[in-house]
Backbone as ProteinMPNN parsed JSONL, in Angstrom:
{"seq_chain_A": "XXXXXXXXXXXXXXXXXXXXXXXXXXXXXXXXXXXXXXXXXXXXXXXXXXXXXXXXXX", "coords_chain_A": {"N_chain_A": [[0.812, -0.97, -0.076], [0.271, 1.893, -0.812], [2.022, 5.265, 0.865], [0.249, 7.432, 0.467], [-2.129, 6.006, -0.243], [-2.01, 5.147, 2.884], [-2.43, 6.913, 4.161], [-5.077, 8.188, 3.43], [-6.769, 6.014, 4.275], [-6.301, 5.993, 6.963], [-6.828, 8.263, 8.024], [-8.675, 9.819, 6.163], [-11.394, 10.22, 7.08], [-11.184, 11.998, 8.9], [-9.384, 14.152, 8.316], [-9.355, 16.53, 5.662], [-8.22, 15.446, 2.947], [-5.947, 16.008, 0.309], [-4.64, 15.572, -2.792], [-1.973, 16.543, -4.759], [-0.734, 16.798, -7.48], [2.753, 16.816, -8.084], [5.955, 17.745, -10.006], [9.08, 15.318, -10.835], [9.098, 13.63, -8.966], [8.286, 14.861, -6.343], [7.332, 14.878, -3.23], [5.444, 15.752, -0.849], [4.166, 16.667, 2.696], [1.823, 18.045, 4.083], [0.017, 19.627, 7.064], [-2.443, 21.216, 8.308], [-1.225, 23.606, 6.983], [1.282, 23.588, 7.726], [4.219, 22.261, 6.569], [5.047, 19.012, 7.135], [6.442, 17.037, 6.274], [8.884, 16.637, 3.553], [10.063, 15.198, 0.596], [11.656, 16.09, -1.136], [13.235, 17.412, 0.176], [14.655, 15.671, 1.989], [15.626, 13.981, 0.547], [14.706, 10.85, 0.357], [12.066, 8.531, 0.32], [8.881, 8.883, 2.345], [8.211, 7.421, 5.485], [5.877, 6.142, 6.461], [4.63, 5.288, 9.685], [6.721, 6.675, 10.909], [7.472, 9.231, 9.538], [5.253, 10.375, 8.771], [2.46, 9.585, 10.117], [2.407, 10.141, 12.695], [2.509, 13.288, 13.196], [-0.427, 13.405, 12.084], [-1.761, 12.16, 14.137], [-1.893, 13.55, 16.184]], "CA_chain_A": [[0.057, -0.168, -0.031], [1.629, 3.233, -0.774], [1.725, 6.21, 1.644], [-0.995, 8.335, -0.163], [-3.311, 4.873, 0.574], [-2.294, 4.769, 4.022], [-3.165, 8.386, 4.937], [-6.668, 8.055, 2.984], [-7.552, 4.937, 4.785], [-6.415, 6.003, 8.227], [-7.398, 10.024, 8.379], [-9.828, 10.462, 5.155], [-12.733, 10.738, 7.546], [-10.989, 12.979, 9.972], [-8.785, 15.353, 7.71], [-9.763, 16.8, 3.967], [-7.165, 15.081, 2.2], [-5.594, 16.569, -1.252], [-3.182, 15.152, -3.609], [-1.398, 17.769, -5.444], [0.475, 16.465, -8.383], [3.825, 17.701, -8.717], [6.979, 16.798, -10.942], [10.378, 14.763, -10.322], [8.879, 12.494, -7.627], [8.483, 15.576, -5.287], [6.345, 14.429, -2.164], [5.555, 16.652, 0.411], [2.933, 16.372, 3.299], [1.051, 19.515, 4.893], [-0.974, 19.399, 8.058], [-2.942, 22.64, 9.191], [-0.818, 24.586, 6.788], [2.483, 23.313, 8.169], [4.935, 21.137, 5.848], [5.711, 18.086, 8.279], [7.72, 15.685, 5.817], [9.229, 16.568, 2.27], [10.843, 14.245, 0.102], [12.588, 16.983, -1.792], [14.201, 17.951, 1.523], [15.277, 14.681, 2.69], [15.979, 12.816, -0.737], [14.024, 9.766, 0.376], [10.599, 8.516, 0.272], [8.183, 8.994, 3.549], [8.118, 6.187, 5.896], [4.518, 6.14, 6.945], [4.845, 5.186, 10.733], [7.645, 7.705, 11.624], [7.436, 10.689, 9.211], [3.737, 11.043, 8.382], [1.467, 9.284, 11.298], [2.696, 10.841, 14.357], [1.745, 14.407, 12.967], [-1.832, 13.22, 12.092], [-2.291, 11.448, 15.309], [-1.567, 14.348, 17.026]], "C_chain_A": [[1.265, 1.467, 0.187], [1.17, 4.21, 0.596], [0.418, 7.045, 1.563], [-2.156, 7.416, 0.512], [-3.278, 4.95, 1.917], [-3.01, 6.017, 4.602], [-4.776, 8.472, 4.332], [-7.529, 7.378, 3.831], [-7.385, 5.158, 6.038], [-7.061, 7.512, 8.609], [-8.159, 10.395, 7.218], [-10.925, 10.918, 5.805], [-12.354, 11.946, 8.61], [-10.327, 14.186, 9.244], [-9.255, 15.337, 6.39], [-8.057, 16.49, 3.564], [-6.92, 15.418, 0.609], [-4.319, 15.682, -1.686], [-3.102, 16.012, -4.647], [-0.355, 17.166, -6.454], [1.955, 17.383, -8.336], [5.016, 17.0, -9.465], [8.186, 16.445, -10.037], [10.189, 14.232, -9.112], [8.869, 13.365, -6.617], [7.329, 15.001, -4.356], [6.328, 14.868, -1.087], [4.122, 16.583, 1.106], [2.817, 17.638, 4.226], [0.369, 19.083, 5.772], [-1.573, 20.789, 8.639], [-1.931, 23.617, 8.392], [0.532, 24.902, 6.824], [3.379, 22.082, 7.458], [5.609, 20.371, 7.132], [6.091, 17.104, 7.49], [8.042, 16.207, 3.828], [10.623, 15.855, 1.66], [11.997, 15.049, -0.706], [13.648, 17.401, -1.092], [15.158, 16.595, 1.961], [15.895, 13.644, 1.493], [15.478, 11.225, -0.486], [12.58, 9.698, 0.422], [10.066, 8.26, 2.082], [8.435, 7.605, 4.113], [6.731, 6.243, 6.963], [4.398, 6.56, 8.51], [5.68, 6.236, 11.582], [7.657, 8.803, 11.055], [6.067, 11.315, 9.207], [2.527, 10.824, 9.634], [1.4, 10.04, 12.234], [2.084, 12.443, 14.237], [0.136, 14.462, 12.76], [-2.663, 12.834, 12.991], [-2.274, 12.604, 16.163], [-3.085, 15.436, 17.504]], "O_chain_A": [[2.255, 1.855, 0.806], [0.161, 3.96, 1.256], [-0.321, 7.256, 2.525], [-2.901, 7.762, 1.428], [-4.383, 4.852, 2.452], [-3.979, 6.025, 5.361], [-5.611, 8.931, 5.11], [-8.651, 7.758, 4.168], [-8.266, 4.597, 6.69], [-7.794, 7.639, 9.589], [-8.371, 11.607, 7.251], [-11.525, 11.892, 5.35], [-13.21, 12.712, 9.054], [-10.748, 15.29, 9.59], [-9.576, 14.258, 5.892], [-7.045, 17.138, 3.833], [-7.746, 15.051, -0.227], [-3.35, 15.274, -1.045], [-4.055, 16.235, -5.394], [0.831, 17.099, -6.133], [1.999, 18.588, -8.585], [5.047, 15.771, -9.528], [8.413, 16.931, -8.93], [11.035, 14.339, -8.224], [9.462, 12.886, -5.65], [6.314, 14.654, -4.961], [7.133, 14.481, -0.24], [3.087, 16.474, 0.449], [3.702, 18.067, 4.966], [-0.107, 17.979, 5.505], [-0.926, 21.343, 9.528], [-1.663, 24.605, 9.076], [1.067, 25.893, 6.327], [3.168, 20.94, 7.866], [6.421, 20.856, 7.92], [6.096, 16.028, 8.087], [7.157, 15.964, 3.008], [11.784, 15.917, 2.064], [13.129, 14.586, -0.844], [14.754, 17.703, -1.542], [16.354, 16.721, 2.223], [16.564, 12.64, 1.737], [15.962, 10.389, -1.25], [11.906, 10.72, 0.553], [10.724, 7.61, 2.894], [8.82, 6.697, 3.377], [6.826, 6.391, 8.181], [4.155, 7.724, 8.827], [5.372, 6.58, 12.723], [7.852, 9.729, 11.843], [5.79, 12.466, 9.545], [1.814, 11.752, 10.015], [0.368, 10.599, 12.603], [1.271, 12.828, 15.078], [-0.521, 15.408, 13.193], [-3.887, 12.962, 12.958], [-2.931, 12.346, 17.172], [-2.968, 16.32, 18.353]]}, "name": "protein", "num_of_chains": 1, "seq": "XXXXXXXXXXXXXXXXXXXXXXXXXXXXXXXXXXXXXXXXXXXXXXXXXXXXXXXXXX"}
């Protein structure tokens, strides 16, 4: 399951989730207008449990 699918599955009822296409494989996650993960900045794909979910579960 992709990270996007995991976000929709776990948090789709709690948050308005929007996917905005980027270019060059850029993957960024914003919560409440705050950038919480950037593939562009880290150079790697997000790990759902450590990079994404903690920001959405708080």
